[in-house]
DRENDO-1510 file (C-alpha; in Angstrom, 1 decimal, always signed):
<recs>
REC; n; res; u; v; w
REC; 1; MET; -16.0; +36.5; -17.2 .
REC; 2; GLN; -17.2; +36.1; -21.1 .
REC; 3; THR; -18.4; +39.7; -22.7 .
REC; 4; THR; -20.9; +39.2; -25.8 .
REC; 5; ILE; -20.7; +41.4; -28.5 .
REC; 6; ASN; -24.3; +41.0; -30.8 .
REC; 7; ARG; -25.2; +43.5; -33.6 .
REC; 8; ARG; -26.4; +46.7; -31.7 .
REC; 9; THR; -23.2; +46.8; -29.3 .
REC; 10; ALA; -21.4; +46.6; -32.7 .
REC; 11; LEU; -23.2; +49.4; -34.3 .
REC; 12; GLY; -22.8; +51.4; -31.0 .
REC; 13; LEU; -19.0; +50.4; -31.1 .
REC; 14; GLY; -19.2; +51.7; -34.8 .
REC; 15; GLY; -20.5; +54.9; -34.0 .
REC; 16; ALA; -18.2; +56.0; -31.3 .
REC; 17; ALA; -15.3; +54.8; -33.6 .
REC; 18; ALA; -16.8; +57.2; -36.2 .
REC; 19; MET; -17.3; +60.3; -33.6 .
REC; 20; LEU; -13.3; +59.6; -32.7 .
REC; 21; VAL; -12.7; +60.1; -36.5 .
REC; 22; ALA; -14.5; +62.8; -37.0 .
REC; 23; ALA; -13.2; +64.9; -34.3 .
REC; 24; PRO; -9.2; +64.7; -35.1 .
REC; 25; SER; -8.6; +68.1; -33.8 .
REC; 26; ALA; -9.7; +66.9; -29.9 .
REC; 27; LEU; -7.3; +64.0; -29.8 .
REC; 28; ALA; -4.6; +66.5; -30.9 .
REC; 29; GLN; -5.4; +68.9; -28.2 .
REC; 30; GLN; -4.2; +65.9; -25.8 .
REC; 31; PRO; -1.2; +67.0; -23.4 .
REC; 32; ALA; +2.4; +65.8; -24.4 .
REC; 33; PRO; +3.7; +63.1; -21.8 .
REC; 34; PRO; +6.1; +65.0; -19.5 .
REC; 35; ALA; +9.7; +64.8; -20.8 .
REC; 36; PRO; +12.0; +62.2; -19.2 .
REC; 37; ARG; +13.8; +64.0; -15.7 .
REC; 38; VAL; +17.4; +64.7; -16.5 .
REC; 39; LYS; +19.3; +62.9; -13.7 .
REC; 40; GLY; +21.9; +64.8; -11.0 .
REC; 41; PRO; +25.3; +63.4; -10.4 .
REC; 42; ARG; +25.7; +60.2; -8.9 .
REC; 43; VAL; +25.1; +59.9; -5.0 .
REC; 44; TRP; +25.1; +56.1; -4.3 .
REC; 45; LEU; +25.3; +53.5; -6.8 .
REC; 46; ASP; +23.4; +54.9; -10.1 .
REC; 47; LEU; +21.3; +57.1; -8.1 .
REC; 48; ASP; +21.4; +60.7; -7.9 .
REC; 49; GLN; +20.0; +62.6; -5.1 .
REC; 50; THR; +16.2; +62.5; -6.1 .
REC; 51; ASP; +16.5; +59.0; -6.9 .
REC; 52; LEU; +18.2; +58.2; -3.5 .
REC; 53; ASP; +16.1; +60.7; -1.3 .
REC; 54; ALA; +12.9; +58.7; -2.6 .
REC; 55; ALA; +14.5; +55.5; -2.0 .
REC; 56; TYR; +14.2; +55.7; +1.4 .
REC; 57; ASP; +11.1; +57.5; +1.4 .
REC; 58; GLN; +8.4; +54.7; +2.1 .
REC; 59; SER; +5.4; +57.3; +1.0 .
REC; 60; VAL; +6.9; +57.3; -2.6 .
REC; 61; TYR; +6.3; +53.8; -3.3 .
REC; 62; ALA; +3.5; +52.9; -1.0 .
REC; 63; PRO; +0.1; +55.1; -2.0 .
REC; 64; ASN; -1.8; +53.1; +0.5 .
REC; 65; LEU; +0.6; +53.8; +3.3 .
REC; 66; GLN; -1.8; +55.9; +5.8 .
REC; 67; GLN; -4.4; +53.5; +5.3 .
REC; 68; ILE; -2.5; +50.1; +6.5 .
REC; 69; ILE; -0.9; +52.6; +9.4 .
REC; 70; ARG; -4.2; +53.0; +10.3 .
REC; 71; ARG; -5.2; +49.4; +10.4 .
REC; 72; TYR; -2.7; +48.8; +12.5 .
REC; 73; ALA; -4.1; +50.8; +15.4 .
REC; 74; THR; -7.4; +49.3; +14.7 .
REC; 75; ASN; -6.3; +45.6; +14.5 .
REC; 76; SER; -4.0; +46.2; +17.8 .
REC; 77; ASP; -7.5; +47.1; +19.0 .
REC; 78; GLY; -9.0; +44.5; +18.1 .
REC; 79; VAL; -6.5; +41.9; +19.4 .
REC; 80; ARG; -6.6; +43.7; +22.9 .
REC; 81; ALA; -10.5; +43.0; +22.9 .
REC; 82; ARG; -10.0; +39.4; +22.6 .
REC; 83; LEU; -6.7; +38.9; +24.3 .
REC; 84; GLY; -7.2; +41.7; +27.2 .
REC; 85; ALA; -5.1; +44.3; +28.0 .
REC; 86; PRO; -1.2; +43.4; +28.1 .
REC; 87; ARG; +0.9; +43.1; +30.9 .
REC; 88; ARG; +2.9; +46.3; +31.2 .
REC; 89; TYR; +6.7; +46.2; +32.9 .
REC; 90; ALA; +9.6; +48.7; +33.3 .
REC; 91; TYR; +12.7; +48.0; +31.9 .
REC; 92; GLY; +14.3; +51.3; +32.6 .
REC; 93; PRO; +14.0; +54.5; +34.4 .
REC; 94; THR; +12.6; +56.9; +31.8 .
REC; 95; PRO; +8.5; +56.8; +31.2 .
REC; 96; ILE; +8.9; +55.5; +27.7 .
REC; 97; GLU; +11.2; +52.9; +29.0 .
REC; 98; GLY; +8.4; +50.0; +29.4 .
REC; 99; LEU; +7.3; +47.1; +27.2 .
REC; 100; ASP; +3.8; +44.9; +26.9 .
REC; 101; VAL; +3.7; +41.8; +27.3 .
REC; 102; TYR; +1.1; +39.7; +25.2 .
REC; 103; PRO; +1.3; +36.0; +27.7 .
REC; 104; THR; +0.2; +32.8; +26.2 .
REC; 105; LYS; -1.3; +29.9; +28.5 .
REC; 106; ARG; +1.6; +27.6; +28.2 .
REC; 107; ALA; +4.0; +27.2; +30.7 .
REC; 108; ASN; +8.1; +28.2; +30.3 .
REC; 109; ALA; +7.1; +29.2; +26.7 .
REC; 110; PRO; +9.1; +30.8; +23.8 .
REC; 111; ILE; +9.3; +34.5; +23.8 .
REC; 112; ASN; +9.6; +36.8; +20.7 .
REC; 113; VAL; +10.1; +40.7; +20.9 .
REC; 114; PHE; +8.9; +42.4; +17.8 .
REC; 115; VAL; +10.5; +45.9; +17.8 .
REC; 116; HIS; +8.2; +48.3; +15.8 .
REC; 117; GLY; +9.0; +50.7; +13.1 .
REC; 118; GLY; +8.3; +54.0; +11.9 .
REC; 119; ALA; +11.3; +56.0; +10.5 .
REC; 120; TRP; +12.8; +55.8; +13.9 .
REC; 121; ARG; +10.3; +58.6; +14.3 .
REC; 122; THR; +7.0; +57.3; +15.2 .
REC; 123; GLY; +5.2; +54.4; +16.7 .
REC; 124; VAL; +4.3; +53.2; +19.5 .
REC; 125; ALA; +3.6; +49.6; +21.3 .
REC; 126; LYS; +0.1; +49.9; +21.6 .
REC; 127; ASP; -0.5; +50.2; +18.0 .
REC; 128; ASN; +1.8; +47.3; +17.3 .
REC; 129; ALA; -0.6; +44.8; +18.9 .
REC; 130; PHE; -1.6; +43.1; +16.1 .
REC; 131; PRO; +0.5; +40.4; +15.5 .
REC; 132; ALA; +0.1; +39.1; +18.9 .
REC; 133; GLU; -2.7; +36.3; +18.5 .
REC; 134; LEU; -0.4; +35.0; +16.2 .
REC; 135; PHE; +2.2; +34.0; +18.8 .
REC; 136; VAL; -0.2; +33.8; +21.6 .
REC; 137; HIS; -2.6; +31.5; +20.5 .
REC; 138; ALA; +0.8; +29.1; +19.0 .
REC; 139; GLY; +2.0; +29.6; +22.6 .
REC; 140; ALA; +4.3; +31.8; +22.5 .
REC; 141; HIS; +5.1; +34.8; +24.5 .
REC; 142; TYR; +4.5; +38.6; +22.2 .
REC; 143; VAL; +6.4; +41.4; +23.6 .
REC; 144; VAL; +6.6; +44.7; +22.5 .
REC; 145; PRO; +8.6; +47.5; +23.8 .
REC; 146; ASP; +8.6; +51.6; +23.5 .
REC; 147; PHE; +11.3; +53.5; +23.4 .
REC; 148; VAL; +12.2; +56.9; +22.3 .
REC; 149; GLY; +12.6; +58.6; +18.5 .
REC; 150; VAL; +15.3; +60.1; +17.1 .
REC; 151; GLU; +13.5; +63.4; +17.4 .
REC; 152; ASP; +13.1; +63.2; +20.6 .
REC; 153; VAL; +17.1; +62.7; +21.7 .
REC; 154; GLY; +18.8; +65.3; +19.3 .
REC; 155; GLY; +18.7; +63.1; +16.1 .
REC; 156; SER; +21.0; +60.4; +17.2 .
REC; 157; LEU; +19.9; +57.0; +16.9 .
REC; 158; MET; +22.3; +55.4; +19.9 .
REC; 159; PRO; +19.9; +56.1; +22.5 .
REC; 160; MET; +17.1; +54.0; +20.9 .
REC; 161; ALA; +19.5; +51.4; +19.8 .
REC; 162; GLU; +20.6; +51.3; +23.9 .
REC; 163; GLN; +17.1; +51.3; +24.7 .
REC; 164; VAL; +15.9; +48.6; +22.5 .
REC; 165; ARG; +19.1; +46.4; +23.6 .
REC; 166; ARG; +18.2; +47.1; +27.3 .
REC; 167; ALA; +14.8; +46.0; +26.8 .
REC; 168; VAL; +15.7; +42.4; +25.0 .
REC; 169; ALA; +18.3; +42.1; +28.2 .
REC; 170; TRP; +15.2; +42.4; +30.8 .
REC; 171; VAL; +13.4; +40.5; +29.1 .
REC; 172; TYR; +15.8; +37.5; +29.1 .
REC; 173; ARG; +16.6; +38.4; +33.0 .
REC; 174; ASN; +13.0; +38.4; +34.2 .
REC; 175; ALA; +11.1; +35.9; +31.9 .
REC; 176; HIS; +9.9; +34.1; +34.8 .
REC; 177; THR; +7.8; +36.6; +35.8 .
REC; 178; PHE; +5.3; +36.0; +33.1 .
REC; 179; GLY; +6.2; +32.7; +32.3 .
REC; 180; GLY; +8.7; +32.6; +29.5 .
REC; 181; ASP; +11.5; +30.8; +28.8 .
REC; 182; PRO; +14.8; +32.9; +28.4 .
REC; 183; ASN; +16.5; +30.2; +26.6 .
REC; 184; ARG; +13.9; +30.6; +23.9 .
REC; 185; LEU; +13.9; +34.3; +23.3 .
REC; 186; TYR; +13.9; +35.4; +19.4 .
REC; 187; VAL; +13.8; +39.1; +17.9 .
REC; 188; SER; +11.9; +40.3; +15.2 .
REC; 189; GLY; +11.1; +43.7; +13.5 .
REC; 190; PHE; +9.8; +45.7; +10.9 .
REC; 191; SER; +11.1; +48.8; +9.0 .
REC; 192; SER; +13.2; +50.6; +11.2 .
REC; 193; GLY; +12.2; +48.2; +13.6 .
REC; 194; GLY; +14.3; +45.6; +11.1 .
REC; 195; HIS; +17.2; +47.5; +11.6 .
REC; 196; LEU; +17.3; +47.9; +15.2 .
REC; 197; ALA; +16.2; +44.2; +15.2 .
REC; 198; GLY; +19.5; +43.4; +13.5 .
REC; 199; VAL; +21.5; +45.7; +16.0 .
REC; 200; VAL; +19.9; +43.3; +18.6 .
REC; 201; LEU; +21.0; +40.3; +16.5 .
REC; 202; THR; +24.7; +41.6; +16.3 .
REC; 203; THR; +25.2; +42.8; +19.8 .
REC; 204; ASP; +28.1; +41.8; +22.0 .
REC; 205; TRP; +25.6; +40.2; +24.9 .
REC; 206; ALA; +28.7; +38.7; +26.9 .
REC; 207; ARG; +30.3; +42.1; +27.0 .
REC; 208; GLU; +28.0; +44.7; +27.1 .
REC; 209; PHE; +25.4; +43.3; +29.2 .
REC; 210; ASN; +27.2; +39.9; +31.4 .
REC; 211; LEU; +24.5; +38.0; +29.1 .
REC; 212; PRO; +25.5; +34.6; +27.1 .
REC; 213; ALA; +26.4; +34.8; +23.6 .
REC; 214; ASP; +23.5; +33.4; +22.3 .
REC; 215; THR; +21.0; +35.3; +24.7 .
REC; 216; VAL; +19.1; +35.6; +21.2 .
REC; 217; LYS; +18.1; +32.1; +19.9 .
REC; 218; GLY; +17.1; +33.3; +16.1 .
REC; 219; GLY; +15.9; +36.5; +14.5 .
REC; 220; LEU; +13.9; +38.0; +12.0 .
REC; 221; CYS; +14.7; +41.4; +10.1 .
REC; 222; GLY; +11.8; +42.8; +8.0 .
REC; 223; SER; +12.4; +45.2; +5.2 .
REC; 224; GLY; +14.8; +46.9; +7.2 .
REC; 225; MET; +18.1; +48.9; +6.9 .
REC; 226; PHE; +21.8; +47.0; +7.3 .
REC; 227; ASP; +24.5; +49.3; +6.2 .
REC; 228; LEU; +23.5; +53.4; +7.1 .
REC; 229; LYS; +25.9; +54.8; +4.4 .
REC; 230; PRO; +23.3; +55.2; +2.0 .
REC; 231; VAL; +20.7; +56.0; +4.4 .
REC; 232; ARG; +23.2; +58.7; +5.7 .
REC; 233; LEU; +23.8; +60.1; +2.3 .
REC; 234; SER; +19.8; +60.2; +1.8 .
REC; 235; ALA; +16.9; +63.0; +2.9 .
REC; 236; ARG; +16.3; +61.0; +6.2 .
REC; 237; SER; +20.2; +63.1; +7.6 .
REC; 238; ARG; +17.8; +66.1; +7.6 .
REC; 239; TYR; +16.1; +64.5; +10.9 .
REC; 240; ILE; +19.0; +62.1; +11.8 .
REC; 241; LYS; +22.4; +63.7; +12.9 .
REC; 242; PHE; +24.6; +60.9; +11.6 .
REC; 243; THR; +28.1; +60.3; +12.5 .
REC; 244; ASP; +30.9; +57.9; +11.5 .
REC; 245; GLU; +30.6; +56.5; +14.9 .
REC; 246; MET; +26.8; +56.0; +14.5 .
REC; 247; GLU; +27.0; +54.8; +10.8 .
REC; 248; GLN; +29.6; +51.9; +11.6 .
REC; 249; ALA; +28.2; +51.0; +15.5 .
REC; 250; LEU; +24.5; +50.6; +14.0 .
REC; 251; SER; +25.2; +49.2; +10.6 .
REC; 252; PRO; +24.5; +45.2; +11.9 .
REC; 253; GLN; +26.3; +44.0; +8.2 .
REC; 254; ARG; +29.6; +44.9; +9.6 .
REC; 255; HIS; +29.4; +43.1; +12.7 .
REC; 256; LEU; +28.5; +40.1; +11.7 .
REC; 257; ASP; +31.0; +38.5; +13.7 .
REC; 258; LYS; +29.0; +39.0; +16.6 .
REC; 259; LEU; +25.4; +37.3; +15.0 .
REC; 260; ASN; +25.0; +34.0; +16.9 .
REC; 261; ALA; +21.2; +33.4; +15.6 .
REC; 262; PRO; +19.7; +31.7; +12.4 .
REC; 263; LEU; +18.3; +35.0; +10.7 .
REC; 264; VAL; +15.5; +35.2; +8.2 .
REC; 265; VAL; +15.2; +38.5; +6.1 .
REC; 266; ALA; +11.9; +39.6; +4.4 .
REC; 267; TYR; +11.2; +42.2; +1.9 .
REC; 268; GLY; +8.5; +42.9; -0.3 .
REC; 269; THR; +8.6; +43.6; -4.7 .
REC; 270; PHE; +7.0; +46.6; -4.5 .
REC; 271; GLU; +9.1; +48.2; -1.9 .
REC; 272; THR; +11.7; +51.0; -3.0 .
REC; 273; PRO; +14.9; +49.4; -4.7 .
REC; 274; GLU; +17.4; +50.5; -2.3 .
REC; 275; PHE; +15.2; +48.5; +0.7 .
REC; 276; GLN; +14.9; +45.3; -1.7 .
REC; 277; ARG; +18.8; +45.8; -2.5 .
REC; 278; GLN; +19.6; +46.4; +1.4 .
REC; 279; SER; +17.9; +43.1; +2.3 .
REC; 280; ARG; +19.3; +41.3; -0.4 .
REC; 281; ASP; +22.9; +42.5; +0.5 .
REC; 282; PHE; +22.5; +41.6; +4.0 .
REC; 283; ALA; +21.1; +38.1; +3.4 .
REC; 284; ALA; +23.9; +37.4; +1.2 .
REC; 285; ALA; +26.7; +38.8; +3.6 .
REC; 286; VAL; +25.3; +36.7; +6.0 .
REC; 287; LYS; +25.6; +33.6; +3.9 .
REC; 288; ALA; +28.9; +34.8; +3.1 .
REC; 289; ALA; +29.6; +34.6; +6.7 .
REC; 290; GLY; +28.9; +31.4; +7.0 .
REC; 291; LYS; +26.3; +31.6; +9.2 .
REC; 292; PRO; +22.6; +30.3; +8.6 .
REC; 293; VAL; +19.8; +33.0; +7.0 .
REC; 294; GLN; +16.6; +32.5; +5.0 .
REC; 295; LEU; +15.7; +35.2; +2.5 .
REC; 296; LEU; +11.9; +35.5; +2.0 .
REC; 297; VAL; +10.5; +37.7; -0.7 .
REC; 298; GLY; +6.6; +39.0; -0.7 .
REC; 299; GLU; +5.8; +38.8; -4.2 .
REC; 300; GLY; +3.2; +42.1; -4.8 .
REC; 301; TYR; +3.3; +43.6; -1.7 .
REC; 302; ASN; +4.8; +47.1; -0.6 .
REC; 303; HIS; +6.5; +47.8; +2.2 .
REC; 304; PHE; +3.8; +48.4; +5.0 .
REC; 305; GLU; +1.9; +45.3; +3.6 .
REC; 306; MET; +4.6; +43.0; +5.0 .
</recs>
């Protein structure tokens, strides 16, 4: 776009400048910028408690958070309008232990299990149908499980992780019921679901479920957390009752010996510093372990846009 300044515009600009010169007292009354915050003692790396709490609070870095989360739900409604309602299956005995399957028409098709996010507190399968069309039209089944929120089980992440693992095991064992190929089972997850996808990918399937060690053939961990130590030090400990056992058992970066699938790790450049670091460090650790990994960086995307 080209802007043209003519004589009349220039005279107008000159008049405005004259008004500013004539009113120095008005400019002098502008409030001074706030003084920089004095940092407290370091809690994690170079972060004090305030910085660390913010680094695990996406709302600080994503002002459009509520807008995008509402879009998840409305886009999911649109997907169901086009694809039809999903098939619902129970993978466990409690009411929450169910999963939605959006089937493709291709026979014996690969399967993607998507683990939704929500700070381990919120989120339901129904509102995470929006990626289904991508998979279904490409010839793959899209599966999204429901599972408990951490606050519903006394602040422990262990029941949630156990449910997600059982959901994946159910899909492997029952893929034939919806035309899926159990030998082409993949897992993806976003945010706290990215963490849980990492937990799934570092599961000892043979010992814990009597399934093949390579039950999961590949994974995508989007914008997740892979070592829980700094998370435990943050304000998230107000609603998660971390223990040493939980921190150790559910930190995927500490269990890379059990990783038996190629991995994609993704994050956005407008995410919090800690979420960016967690993804970079996780990908670097997988690479150092000699296992296949790809790091995807979304330039200009915040957490929820990813």
